[in-house]
Legacy VTK file of the C-alpha trace (Angstrom):
# vtk DataFile Version 3.0
C-alpha trace
ASCII
DATASET POLYDATA
POINTS 461 float
-14.873 8.259 -29.270
-12.778 5.623 -27.536
-11.888 4.023 -30.896
-10.673 7.364 -32.258
-8.484 7.839 -29.186
-6.959 4.424 -29.796
-5.599 5.609 -33.154
-4.199 8.805 -31.644
-0.693 7.394 -31.310
2.013 9.764 -30.051
5.004 10.546 -32.237
8.592 10.183 -31.050
9.144 12.890 -28.460
5.473 13.001 -27.462
5.202 9.778 -25.465
4.431 10.488 -21.789
7.590 8.734 -20.578
10.704 7.329 -22.222
11.595 5.488 -24.320
10.506 7.734 -27.180
11.424 5.169 -29.832
9.727 1.784 -30.151
11.078 -1.069 -28.037
11.359 -4.611 -29.379
8.268 -6.527 -28.274
8.955 -9.355 -25.815
6.687 -11.940 -24.215
8.711 -11.459 -21.030
7.540 -7.853 -20.803
3.975 -7.618 -19.475
1.563 -4.673 -19.619
-1.121 -4.037 -17.017
-3.210 -0.890 -16.796
-5.924 0.670 -14.701
-7.109 3.557 -12.554
-5.321 2.345 -9.398
-7.449 4.627 -7.241
-6.270 3.894 -3.681
-3.196 1.720 -3.210
-5.211 -1.250 -1.983
-3.954 -4.796 -2.078
-6.324 -5.796 -4.882
-4.350 -3.634 -7.296
-1.098 -4.984 -5.922
-2.388 -8.546 -6.299
-3.075 -7.963 -9.982
0.436 -6.602 -10.463
1.936 -9.547 -8.576
0.139 -12.073 -10.767
1.103 -10.146 -13.894
4.756 -9.925 -12.866
4.895 -13.660 -12.332
4.016 -14.133 -16.002
7.098 -12.271 -17.223
10.372 -10.654 -16.235
9.297 -7.007 -16.510
6.020 -5.276 -15.710
4.978 -2.006 -17.352
2.006 -0.364 -15.632
-0.233 2.034 -17.558
-2.108 4.563 -15.438
-5.172 6.340 -16.830
-5.569 10.098 -16.526
-8.080 11.710 -14.169
-10.095 13.039 -17.119
-10.263 9.688 -18.932
-11.480 7.985 -15.776
-14.080 10.688 -15.193
-15.321 10.337 -18.772
-15.574 6.558 -18.658
-16.126 5.518 -15.057
-16.655 8.432 -12.711
-14.536 10.612 -10.437
-11.283 9.445 -8.949
-10.531 9.922 -5.281
-6.791 10.303 -5.853
-5.060 12.453 -8.465
-2.835 11.023 -11.185
0.267 12.115 -9.271
-1.007 10.300 -6.170
-1.997 7.184 -8.114
0.727 6.895 -10.698
4.345 7.423 -11.516
4.996 9.878 -8.696
3.691 7.595 -6.001
1.615 4.445 -5.663
2.298 2.408 -8.799
6.043 3.037 -8.832
6.206 2.078 -5.159
4.891 -1.420 -5.860
7.723 -3.930 -5.656
6.561 -5.794 -8.762
6.280 -2.747 -11.014
9.247 -2.223 -13.337
8.044 1.090 -14.788
4.875 3.146 -15.139
3.252 5.001 -18.028
0.929 7.885 -17.045
-1.904 8.955 -19.373
-2.267 5.433 -20.753
-5.427 5.127 -22.913
-8.568 3.989 -21.080
-9.225 1.545 -23.916
-6.029 -0.458 -24.102
-4.204 0.297 -27.339
-2.061 -2.140 -29.320
0.265 0.640 -30.561
0.855 1.783 -26.983
1.686 -1.615 -25.526
3.852 -2.462 -28.540
5.714 0.851 -28.287
6.750 -0.028 -24.731
7.790 -3.525 -25.820
4.968 -5.511 -24.220
3.451 -8.520 -25.957
0.773 -9.475 -23.434
-1.754 -7.422 -21.501
-2.930 -8.836 -18.168
-6.198 -8.037 -16.413
-8.446 -9.590 -13.783
-11.377 -11.812 -14.590
-13.884 -8.975 -14.225
-15.332 -6.960 -17.099
-14.134 -3.391 -17.666
-16.137 -1.209 -20.042
-15.676 2.234 -21.523
-18.296 5.000 -21.636
-19.981 3.273 -24.596
-20.338 0.020 -22.688
-17.716 -1.725 -24.824
-14.919 -3.953 -23.533
-11.796 -1.893 -22.803
-9.629 -4.847 -23.863
-11.390 -5.723 -27.118
-8.428 -4.803 -29.334
-5.788 -6.794 -27.450
-8.207 -9.712 -27.107
-8.769 -9.702 -30.882
-4.986 -9.786 -31.354
-4.674 -12.760 -28.952
-2.456 -10.705 -26.652
-4.620 -10.820 -23.523
-4.104 -12.918 -20.385
-6.509 -13.249 -17.472
-5.627 -13.431 -13.768
-7.904 -13.846 -10.766
-9.439 -10.747 -9.255
-8.613 -10.336 -5.574
-11.870 -11.037 -3.690
-13.301 -8.808 -0.982
-11.500 -5.580 -1.836
-11.913 -2.803 -4.368
-12.045 0.963 -4.472
-15.835 0.599 -4.591
-15.792 -1.508 -1.398
-13.686 1.068 0.424
-15.825 4.017 -0.654
-18.845 2.053 0.602
-17.248 1.626 4.029
-16.685 5.375 4.222
-20.177 6.357 3.132
-22.009 3.704 5.159
-19.717 4.050 8.188
-19.515 0.287 8.751
-17.209 -1.529 11.172
-17.785 -5.144 10.207
-14.415 -5.223 8.463
-12.539 -4.857 11.778
-10.313 -7.702 12.940
-9.859 -8.256 16.682
-6.888 -10.621 16.383
-5.151 -11.307 13.084
-3.396 -14.409 14.422
-6.747 -15.829 15.570
-8.302 -15.134 12.176
-5.430 -16.873 10.414
-5.679 -19.907 12.695
-9.453 -20.167 12.196
-10.220 -19.309 15.834
-12.027 -16.065 15.026
-14.439 -14.865 12.385
-17.897 -15.618 11.009
-19.136 -18.923 9.675
-18.553 -22.548 10.623
-15.213 -23.898 11.812
-14.607 -25.289 8.342
-15.320 -21.903 6.776
-13.067 -20.115 9.280
-10.257 -22.569 8.581
-10.647 -22.029 4.850
-10.622 -18.251 5.259
-7.557 -18.366 7.499
-5.702 -20.584 5.059
-6.499 -18.270 2.132
-5.411 -15.178 4.072
-2.181 -16.866 5.162
-1.429 -17.725 1.543
-1.982 -14.100 0.528
0.495 -12.881 3.134
3.031 -15.386 1.836
2.407 -14.290 -1.761
2.785 -10.595 -0.978
5.980 -11.282 0.962
7.798 -12.096 -2.275
10.717 -10.370 -3.967
10.711 -8.201 -7.105
10.133 -11.244 -9.317
7.119 -12.337 -7.271
8.616 -15.821 -7.188
11.231 -15.810 -4.414
11.089 -14.931 -0.698
11.140 -11.210 0.028
10.208 -9.336 3.209
10.310 -11.073 6.574
6.852 -11.055 8.211
6.478 -11.173 11.991
3.634 -10.882 14.484
4.132 -9.265 17.884
2.399 -10.302 21.112
2.652 -8.272 24.298
3.414 -10.128 27.524
2.160 -7.482 29.967
-1.401 -6.338 30.485
-0.983 -2.710 29.380
-3.646 -1.653 26.857
-2.326 -1.631 23.304
-3.255 2.032 22.889
-1.393 3.140 26.037
2.202 4.039 26.830
3.588 0.834 25.381
4.877 -2.503 26.678
7.147 -2.321 29.712
8.351 -5.893 29.268
9.747 -7.584 26.143
7.030 -9.230 24.090
7.241 -12.266 21.849
7.519 -12.565 18.087
6.110 -15.192 15.785
7.520 -15.626 12.302
4.599 -15.624 9.876
6.672 -15.744 6.686
10.387 -16.405 6.401
12.185 -13.689 4.486
15.432 -11.846 3.949
17.286 -10.878 7.124
19.497 -7.786 7.527
22.753 -7.982 5.591
26.202 -7.156 6.971
26.628 -3.422 7.347
22.963 -2.509 6.979
21.438 -0.094 9.466
18.215 -1.253 11.123
15.525 1.371 10.653
12.126 1.210 12.354
8.941 2.976 11.285
5.396 2.410 12.491
1.857 3.507 11.878
-1.661 2.563 10.931
-1.017 2.952 7.182
-4.771 3.195 6.680
-5.891 3.590 3.046
-2.209 3.229 2.188
-1.720 6.435 0.247
0.824 8.748 -1.311
1.374 10.308 2.117
2.590 6.986 3.549
4.505 6.077 0.409
6.346 9.385 0.177
7.282 9.122 3.856
8.751 5.653 3.327
10.553 6.776 0.174
12.101 9.694 2.023
13.211 7.399 4.848
15.101 5.322 2.271
16.523 8.496 0.719
17.672 9.824 4.106
19.505 6.583 4.806
21.114 6.676 1.353
22.343 10.229 1.972
23.880 9.095 5.244
25.438 6.083 3.536
27.087 8.274 0.912
28.700 10.332 3.661
30.150 7.182 5.198
31.451 5.822 1.890
28.938 3.011 1.379
28.816 3.596 -2.373
32.470 4.587 -2.836
34.294 1.712 -1.133
34.992 -0.785 -3.944
36.219 -3.493 -1.562
33.048 -3.206 0.569
30.904 -3.429 -2.555
32.809 -6.561 -3.603
32.085 -8.128 -0.218
28.384 -7.279 -0.521
28.235 -8.906 -3.938
29.990 -11.985 -2.579
27.555 -12.123 0.328
24.308 -11.835 -1.623
25.052 -11.948 -5.370
23.638 -8.407 -5.566
24.583 -5.022 -4.151
22.014 -4.388 -1.432
21.105 -1.023 0.057
22.447 0.511 3.255
19.217 0.268 5.301
16.893 -2.535 6.388
13.474 -0.932 6.885
11.116 -2.544 9.411
7.480 -1.377 9.435
5.311 -1.928 12.507
1.542 -1.982 11.862
-0.998 -1.218 14.585
-4.118 -3.244 15.358
-7.583 -2.052 14.355
-8.678 -1.442 17.935
-5.670 0.803 18.566
-6.414 3.043 15.604
-10.105 3.145 16.437
-9.286 4.137 20.020
-7.469 7.239 18.839
-9.484 8.132 15.741
-12.964 6.842 16.504
-15.759 6.777 13.850
-15.047 3.621 11.801
-11.318 4.101 11.363
-9.361 2.244 10.206
-11.179 1.993 6.876
-8.906 -0.945 6.031
-8.400 -3.703 8.599
-4.956 -4.818 9.747
-4.783 -7.635 7.201
-5.559 -5.285 4.312
-3.204 -2.605 5.592
-0.462 -5.159 6.117
-0.694 -6.402 2.534
-0.464 -2.801 1.303
2.733 -2.240 3.254
4.135 -5.627 2.263
3.886 -4.840 -1.455
5.838 -1.586 -1.052
9.390 -1.683 -2.396
10.654 0.591 0.392
10.285 -1.920 3.241
12.187 -5.099 4.165
10.133 -6.461 7.036
6.660 -6.064 8.522
5.594 -6.547 12.137
1.859 -7.072 12.571
0.233 -5.861 15.820
3.144 -3.580 16.699
2.486 -1.493 19.828
1.255 2.065 19.339
4.080 3.317 21.540
7.498 1.803 20.729
8.784 1.670 24.312
12.377 1.034 25.334
11.483 -2.577 26.172
10.073 -3.000 22.680
12.831 -1.232 20.721
15.743 -2.868 22.527
14.279 -6.337 22.052
13.481 -6.261 18.339
14.633 -9.501 16.682
17.181 -7.451 14.708
18.548 -5.623 17.745
17.999 -2.019 18.796
17.339 0.027 15.665
19.875 2.575 14.489
17.016 4.944 13.698
13.300 5.357 14.364
11.656 7.652 11.832
8.439 9.610 12.130
6.752 11.792 9.518
4.844 15.096 9.431
1.416 13.738 10.316
-1.419 15.572 12.064
-4.024 12.884 11.440
-3.828 11.388 14.932
-3.326 14.101 17.602
-2.170 12.514 20.862
-2.120 13.306 24.558
1.511 12.228 24.877
4.653 11.685 22.841
4.846 8.025 21.753
8.471 8.405 20.685
10.006 9.368 24.035
11.906 6.067 24.242
13.373 6.506 20.763
14.466 10.025 21.700
16.045 8.833 24.945
17.911 6.140 23.018
19.185 8.804 20.625
17.724 7.104 17.537
14.712 9.317 16.786
14.666 10.981 13.359
12.048 13.039 11.553
11.100 13.344 7.909
10.249 16.917 6.983
7.344 18.316 5.031
6.603 16.895 1.591
4.047 17.307 -1.178
1.782 14.476 0.006
1.989 14.968 3.768
-1.702 15.809 4.098
-2.892 12.796 2.117
-4.109 10.436 4.822
-7.240 8.445 5.639
-9.015 11.477 7.100
-8.325 13.609 4.033
-9.478 10.827 1.708
-12.754 10.417 3.619
-13.339 14.163 3.397
-12.803 14.054 -0.365
-15.481 11.392 -0.585
-17.926 13.356 1.554
-17.360 16.592 -0.396
-18.267 14.850 -3.651
-20.713 12.347 -2.218
-23.282 12.478 -5.010
-20.716 11.694 -7.710
-19.358 8.755 -5.736
-22.857 7.476 -4.975
-23.629 7.544 -8.699
-20.429 5.570 -9.254
-21.451 3.097 -6.531
-24.839 2.584 -8.168
-23.197 1.803 -11.495
-21.260 -0.894 -9.649
-24.465 -2.247 -8.124
-23.482 -1.171 -4.611
-25.888 0.121 -1.980
-26.157 3.902 -1.811
-25.368 5.532 1.515
-28.395 7.793 1.756
-28.695 11.153 3.489
-29.156 9.699 6.982
-25.991 7.573 6.775
-23.961 10.505 5.504
-25.268 12.778 8.266
-24.295 10.087 10.774
-20.796 9.942 9.317
-20.422 13.713 9.413
-21.695 13.819 13.011
-19.243 11.103 14.084
-16.373 12.907 12.347
-17.241 16.095 14.264
-17.378 14.193 17.562
-13.992 12.656 16.811
-12.566 16.116 16.026
-13.814 17.459 19.366
-12.223 14.527 21.176
-8.941 15.157 19.365
-8.959 18.817 20.388
-9.651 17.892 24.009
-6.789 15.420 23.981
-4.463 17.958 22.401
-5.367 20.580 25.033
-4.661 18.111 27.843
-1.052 17.576 26.738
LINES 1 462
461 0 1 2 3 4 5 6 7 8 9 10 11 12 13 14 15 16 17 18 19 20 21 22 23 24 25 26 27 28 29 30 31 32 33 34 35 36 37 38 39 40 41 42 43 44 45 46 47 48 49 50 51 52 53 54 55 56 57 58 59 60 61 62 63 64 65 66 67 68 69 70 71 72 73 74 75 76 77 78 79 80 81 82 83 84 85 86 87 88 89 90 91 92 93 94 95 96 97 98 99 100 101 102 103 104 105 106 107 108 109 110 111 112 113 114 115 116 117 118 119 120 121 122 123 124 125 126 127 128 129 130 131 132 133 134 135 136 137 138 139 140 141 142 143 144 145 146 147 148 149 150 151 152 153 154 155 156 157 158 159 160 161 162 163 164 165 166 167 168 169 170 171 172 173 174 175 176 177 178 179 180 181 182 183 184 185 186 187 188 189 190 191 192 193 194 195 196 197 198 199 200 201 202 203 204 205 206 207 208 209 210 211 212 213 214 215 216 217 218 219 220 221 222 223 224 225 226 227 228 229 230 231 232 233 234 235 236 237 238 239 240 241 242 243 244 245 246 247 248 249 250 251 252 253 254 255 256 257 258 259 260 261 262 263 264 265 266 267 268 269 270 271 272 273 274 275 276 277 278 279 280 281 282 283 284 285 286 287 288 289 290 291 292 293 294 295 296 297 298 299 300 301 302 303 304 305 306 307 308 309 310 311 312 313 314 315 316 317 318 319 320 321 322 323 324 325 326 327 328 329 330 331 332 333 334 335 336 337 338 339 340 341 342 343 344 345 346 347 348 349 350 351 352 353 354 355 356 357 358 359 360 361 362 363 364 365 366 367 368 369 370 371 372 373 374 375 376 377 378 379 380 381 382 383 384 385 386 387 388 389 390 391 392 393 394 395 396 397 398 399 400 401 402 403 404 405 406 407 408 409 410 411 412 413 414 415 416 417 418 419 420 421 422 423 424 425 426 427 428 429 430 431 432 433 434 435 436 437 438 439 440 441 442 443 444 445 446 447 448 449 450 451 452 453 454 455 456 457 458 459 460
């Protein structure tokens, strides 16, 4: 059946996205495709490696039905995975093609002007057990990149079902320096070096070859718990990766969060932050002033945007304090890489405080932000308002309701639990350990306990 689908080539006007007419094939235009269920850094790593092999990257995204027929159920819908959200938000993606065939088709990649198809060094099979890339391999149009170790959708589903916490990181800086983690000192040093290299790789620009986002790590100087009311004294910053600094005229915008299971909810929030700043910039003539545009071009050789978006990422222990169970499902390193690959941010601050206090906001390396944005989230009910300082400074802004506002780590876990048997069958196909009834009951019990705690906290406000 897969071979028949391969020959089902759309006619002009029927292709899922433009162009409708064939594009000249170029070796500088690379095709990569997949399910892209969850926006984890393994997917982003594949796109980064693919982008480095050319000048444009076209990303094919399989439909929910095709994935169900060949692999099993998806956790995220096509809109959440593909052109509406996750894939298009990746900095290294040039364009996306929804409903791309599960078995990669030569007519499809040629239509969109791609000569080579790139995939990781793992085997992907269709429902018949045949190689999904057999046609492009036979045509000598297939390139292999390394699969990102230690992360996959299967890994993440396993963490949810088995309710494990061994992925938590106590101190990212200590892990990177080899002072924390399992194994011998030599093994810890090797792990830290590899993780540091990944952060540097993900902090690259749209080409994947030049410096991109600035990466910092924050350390508090007072003894206040990280999950409390925030630092009362200025902390210190360590530059982890040099990157682009704010340009003349750009507004400094701060956002923060856990960004766990980096999803369409997070991505849409960040996209709307950028949009809100662009609307403001239009009102102030950013796009209309020809002389200002000329100065921007002279400054940077490109016309940069009006906002410099800084994303603060909370530590694992902070998120677990508020959410309990085994949240975050992704540790701070994994969450940080997810945010780093997003085209809507310009800088990342690891270990940012849960509460951005006045001492913190007024001592950011870029100066006091012009705006601090928060989105419509109900995932982490609190006993206090963490944005009081931003409100007192007159910089607090809110993003309103949007289509993906309820897509967060809690919602994703619930999707898994509601369809547990299907996901366990998928895990078994991957050779992963099944959760079992007892483990699932434990997860459900812990989720209920966490919900009770949240209600008690909310009532105490």
